[in-house]
C-alpha positions as CSV (number, residue, x, y, z in Angstrom):
1,X,-0.2,0.1,-0.3
2,X,1.6,3.4,-1.2
3,X,0.5,6.5,1.2
4,X,1.3,9.9,0.4
5,X,4.9,10.9,1.2
6,X,5.4,13.1,4.1
7,X,7.8,15.2,2.6
8,X,8.4,19.1,1.9
9,X,5.9,21.5,3.8
10,X,2.7,19.9,5.9
11,X,0.5,22.2,3.9
12,X,1.8,20.1,0.7
13,X,0.7,16.8,2.8
14,X,-2.4,18.2,3.6
15,X,-3.6,19.5,0.3
16,X,-2.7,15.5,-1.0
17,X,-4.4,13.9,1.5
18,X,-7.0,16.1,1.6
19,X,-8.1,15.2,-2.2
20,X,-9.3,12.0,-0.5
21,X,-13.1,12.4,0.1
22,X,-14.5,11.3,3.7
23,X,-16.2,7.9,3.3
24,X,-20.0,7.9,4.2
25,X,-21.3,4.9,6.5
26,X,-22.0,2.8,3.8
27,X,-19.3,3.3,1.9
28,X,-17.0,2.6,4.8
29,X,-19.1,-0.8,5.5
30,X,-18.7,-2.4,2.2
31,X,-15.2,-1.3,2.0
32,X,-14.3,-2.9,5.4
33,X,-16.4,-6.0,4.5
34,X,-14.3,-6.3,1.3
35,X,-11.4,-6.4,3.0
36,X,-12.2,-8.4,5.9
37,X,-13.7,-11.0,3.9
38,X,-11.4,-11.0,0.5
39,X,-8.4,-9.3,1.5
40,X,-9.2,-6.5,-1.3
41,X,-5.7,-4.0,-0.8
42,X,-7.8,-1.4,-2.5
43,X,-10.6,-1.5,-0.3
44,X,-7.9,-1.1,2.6
45,X,-6.4,1.2,1.0
46,X,-9.5,3.4,0.7
47,X,-9.8,3.3,4.3
48,X,-6.6,4.2,5.0
49,X,-6.3,7.6,2.9
50,X,-10.0,8.7,3.5
51,X,-8.5,8.6,7.8
52,X,-5.5,10.5,7.1
53,X,-6.5,13.8,8.1
54,X,-7.7,12.9,11.3
55,X,-3.9,11.6,11.7
56,X,-3.1,14.4,11.4
57,X,-5.4,16.2,13.6
58,X,-4.3,14.0,16.4
59,X,-0.7,14.3,15.8
60,X,-0.8,18.0,16.4
61,X,-1.6,17.3,20.1
62,X,1.2,15.6,20.6
63,X,3.8,18.7,19.0
64,X,5.0,20.0,22.4
65,X,7.1,16.7,23.3
66,X,9.8,18.3,20.9
67,X,9.4,15.2,18.2
68,X,8.8,16.4,14.3
69,X,5.2,16.2,13.3
70,X,6.6,14.7,10.4
71,X,7.4,11.6,12.5
72,X,4.3,11.6,14.7
73,X,2.2,11.8,11.7
74,X,4.4,8.8,10.2
75,X,3.9,6.9,13.4
76,X,0.1,7.4,13.4
77,X,-0.5,6.6,9.9
78,X,1.4,2.6,11.3
79,X,-1.4,2.8,14.1
80,X,-4.1,3.7,11.3
81,X,-3.3,1.0,9.4
82,X,-3.0,-1.4,12.2
83,X,-6.3,-0.1,13.6
84,X,-8.0,-1.0,9.8
85,X,-6.3,-5.1,10.3
86,X,-8.3,-5.2,13.8
87,X,-11.4,-3.4,12.8
88,X,-15.0,-5.0,12.9
89,X,-17.4,-3.5,10.6
90,X,-20.2,-5.4,12.1
91,X,-20.0,-3.7,16.2
92,X,-21.9,-0.5,14.2
93,X,-19.3,2.2,15.0
94,X,-17.1,3.9,12.5
95,X,-13.3,3.1,11.6
96,X,-11.9,6.4,13.0
97,X,-13.5,5.7,16.6
98,X,-12.0,2.8,17.0
99,X,-8.7,3.3,15.1
100,X,-7.9,6.6,17.4
101,X,-6.9,4.3,20.0
102,X,-4.3,2.7,17.7
103,X,-3.2,5.7,16.5
104,X,-2.7,7.6,20.1
105,X,-0.8,4.5,20.7
106,X,1.2,4.4,18.2
107,X,2.2,8.2,18.7
108,X,2.9,7.9,22.2
109,X,5.0,4.9,22.0
110,X,7.0,6.7,19.3
111,X,7.7,10.0,21.7
112,X,8.5,7.6,24.5
113,X,11.1,5.7,22.9
114,X,12.7,8.9,21.4
115,X,12.6,10.7,24.6
116,X,15.3,9.1,26.3
117,X,18.1,6.1,25.8
118,X,16.7,5.3,29.9
119,X,13.6,3.1,29.8
120,X,10.4,5.4,30.2
121,X,6.8,4.7,30.7
122,X,7.3,1.4,31.2
123,X,4.3,1.3,33.1
124,X,0.4,1.9,32.5
125,X,0.6,4.2,35.6
126,X,4.0,5.7,34.4
127,X,2.5,6.3,30.6
128,X,0.0,8.0,32.2
129,X,1.8,10.5,34.2
130,X,4.0,10.7,30.8
131,X,1.2,12.5,28.6
132,X,-0.7,13.8,31.7
133,X,1.7,15.5,34.0
134,X,2.6,19.1,32.2
135,X,-1.3,19.6,31.9
136,X,-2.1,18.2,35.4
137,X,0.6,20.7,36.7
138,X,-1.4,23.3,34.4
139,X,-4.7,22.8,35.3
140,X,-4.1,22.9,39.4
141,X,-1.9,25.9,38.6
142,X,-5.0,28.0,36.8
143,X,-7.4,26.9,39.6
144,X,-4.6,27.8,43.0
145,X,-2.4,30.6,41.1
146,X,0.6,28.9,42.5
147,X,3.1,25.7,41.6
148,X,1.3,22.6,42.6
149,X,3.3,20.2,45.1
150,X,3.9,16.5,43.8
151,X,1.1,15.5,46.5
152,X,-1.4,17.3,44.5
153,X,-0.9,16.0,41.4
154,X,-0.6,12.6,42.8
155,X,-4.1,13.0,44.2
156,X,-5.4,14.2,41.2
157,X,-3.9,11.6,38.9
158,X,-4.4,8.9,41.6
159,X,-0.7,7.7,41.6
160,X,2.0,7.8,44.4
161,X,3.6,11.0,45.2
162,X,7.1,9.5,44.3
163,X,6.1,8.4,41.0
164,X,5.0,11.6,40.3
165,X,8.5,13.2,41.6
166,X,10.5,10.8,39.8
167,X,8.5,11.2,36.2
168,X,8.9,14.9,36.9
169,X,13.1,14.3,36.8
170,X,13.0,12.4,33.8
171,X,10.9,15.1,31.5
172,X,13.2,17.7,33.1
173,X,16.4,15.9,31.2
174,X,15.6,15.0,28.2
175,X,18.6,13.4,26.6
176,X,19.7,15.3,23.6
177,X,21.1,13.9,20.2
178,X,23.6,16.1,18.1
179,X,21.8,14.7,15.0
180,X,18.3,15.6,16.1
181,X,17.2,18.3,13.8
182,X,16.4,21.6,15.2
183,X,14.2,23.1,12.2
184,X,11.2,21.3,10.8
185,X,12.5,20.4,8.1
186,X,15.5,18.6,9.1
187,X,18.0,20.6,7.4
188,X,19.9,22.0,10.8
189,X,20.9,19.9,13.5
190,X,23.1,20.5,16.8
191,X,26.0,18.9,15.1
192,X,26.0,21.8,12.8
193,X,26.7,24.7,15.5
194,X,30.2,22.3,16.7
195,X,33.2,24.2,16.4
196,X,35.8,21.4,15.5
197,X,39.4,21.8,14.0
198,X,40.3,18.3,13.5
199,X,40.6,15.6,11.0
200,X,36.8,14.2,9.8
201,X,36.4,10.5,10.6
202,X,36.9,10.0,6.7
203,X,40.1,11.1,6.5
204,X,41.0,9.7,9.7
205,X,40.6,6.7,8.5
206,X,42.5,7.3,5.0
207,X,45.3,8.6,7.5
208,X,44.9,5.4,9.4
209,X,45.0,2.8,6.1
210,X,48.3,4.9,5.0
211,X,49.7,4.5,8.2
212,X,49.2,0.7,8.2
213,X,50.4,0.0,4.6
214,X,53.7,1.8,5.1
215,X,54.2,0.3,8.4
216,X,53.9,-3.2,6.7
217,X,56.5,-2.2,4.4
218,X,58.9,-1.3,6.9
219,X,58.7,-4.3,8.5
220,X,59.4,-5.9,5.0
221,X,62.3,-3.7,4.5
222,X,63.6,-4.2,8.0
223,X,65.0,-7.7,7.1
224,X,67.5,-6.3,4.8
225,X,69.1,-4.8,7.8
226,X,71.9,-6.5,10.2
227,X,71.6,-6.6,13.5
228,X,73.0,-3.4,14.7
229,X,71.2,-1.7,12.0
230,X,67.9,-3.2,12.8
231,X,68.7,-2.1,16.6
232,X,69.6,1.7,15.7
233,X,66.5,1.6,13.9
234,X,63.9,0.5,16.1
235,X,65.5,2.0,19.3
236,X,66.4,5.6,17.8
237,X,64.6,6.7,14.3
238,X,61.5,4.8,15.2
239,X,60.9,4.4,18.9
240,X,58.6,6.9,20.9
241,X,61.4,8.1,22.8
242,X,64.5,7.5,20.8
243,X,68.0,7.0,22.4
244,X,70.5,9.3,21.7
245,X,73.7,8.5,19.3
246,X,75.5,8.2,22.6
247,X,73.1,5.7,24.1
248,X,73.6,3.6,21.3
249,X,77.4,3.7,21.2
250,X,77.4,2.9,24.8
251,X,75.0,0.1,24.3
252,X,77.2,-1.3,21.3
253,X,81.1,0.0,22.8
254,X,81.3,2.3,20.1
255,X,81.8,6.0,19.4
256,X,78.9,8.0,18.8
257,X,80.6,9.0,15.0
258,X,80.5,5.3,14.7
259,X,76.8,5.2,15.3
260,X,76.0,7.8,12.8
261,X,77.8,6.2,10.5
262,X,75.7,2.7,10.9
263,X,72.6,4.9,11.5
264,X,72.7,6.4,7.9
265,X,73.9,3.4,6.3
266,X,71.0,1.6,7.7
267,X,68.6,4.3,6.6
268,X,70.2,4.0,2.9
269,X,69.3,0.6,3.1
270,X,65.7,1.4,3.8
271,X,65.2,3.5,1.2
272,X,66.5,1.3,-1.6
273,X,64.2,-1.3,-0.1
274,X,61.1,0.7,0.3
275,X,58.3,0.9,-2.6
276,X,56.8,4.4,-1.5
277,X,60.4,6.5,-0.6
278,X,58.3,9.5,0.1
279,X,55.7,8.4,2.4
280,X,58.2,6.1,4.4
281,X,61.0,8.9,4.8
282,X,58.1,11.4,6.3
283,X,57.7,8.8,9.1
284,X,61.0,7.6,9.5
285,X,62.3,10.8,9.5
286,X,66.2,11.1,10.1
287,X,67.3,12.9,13.4
288,X,70.9,13.7,14.1
């Protein structure tokens, strides 16, 4: 079943779905029976598209939860399609009267899942608190002209005071995704406002691969060196904390100048053995 895409502005989407007329009671019953008995997808599609405008209306009720309206509508549409699978046309009520429960359930589940990395609203009481807490606060405040206490909210909603306090803390400290869109069109995110002067991931990966290739070539090239030459390259040229020529001379009981000559000879051998002279020389360095 192909539904109108929720792309561009909401006005464009609304104009598209408003082209589908609302079904009469008789038409809705006929299509529902055809879908239920014969599995006719065209009838199911008629039932869906004729009620898409109601999904948008319900989705608007949840705009204050910091979720993009397009995502809410999409989840509501899934709820509508699920309701059509379960709908019994013989019970005498309209499809939307039954579907509204499923539409709200899918939208609410999506909001709760995206609200926090920590599970929230896992019980019926918690879900009730999540979606009723702020409105109940406003209602009590309007009557008493003061900020309500947790006890007052708990009494109004029929839950425990500690549950109200815990949910209030959770809702006051929502997770922030750097990739979350700031604008409704999704073109700008928090990541766009971060200042970063280092390498991007692609450049870092390329550099890592190049380094691994060079190190592999160096490992093969070291086989052309004798014992003293390899020791000097490993402990002076390639070491994070290189030894001095004097330290190497003391280790082999030779002069500093002789150690320098061996180093020069070893580097010459490596240059001949390495296939990518320029890059390896940058990594090896020469030092004095």
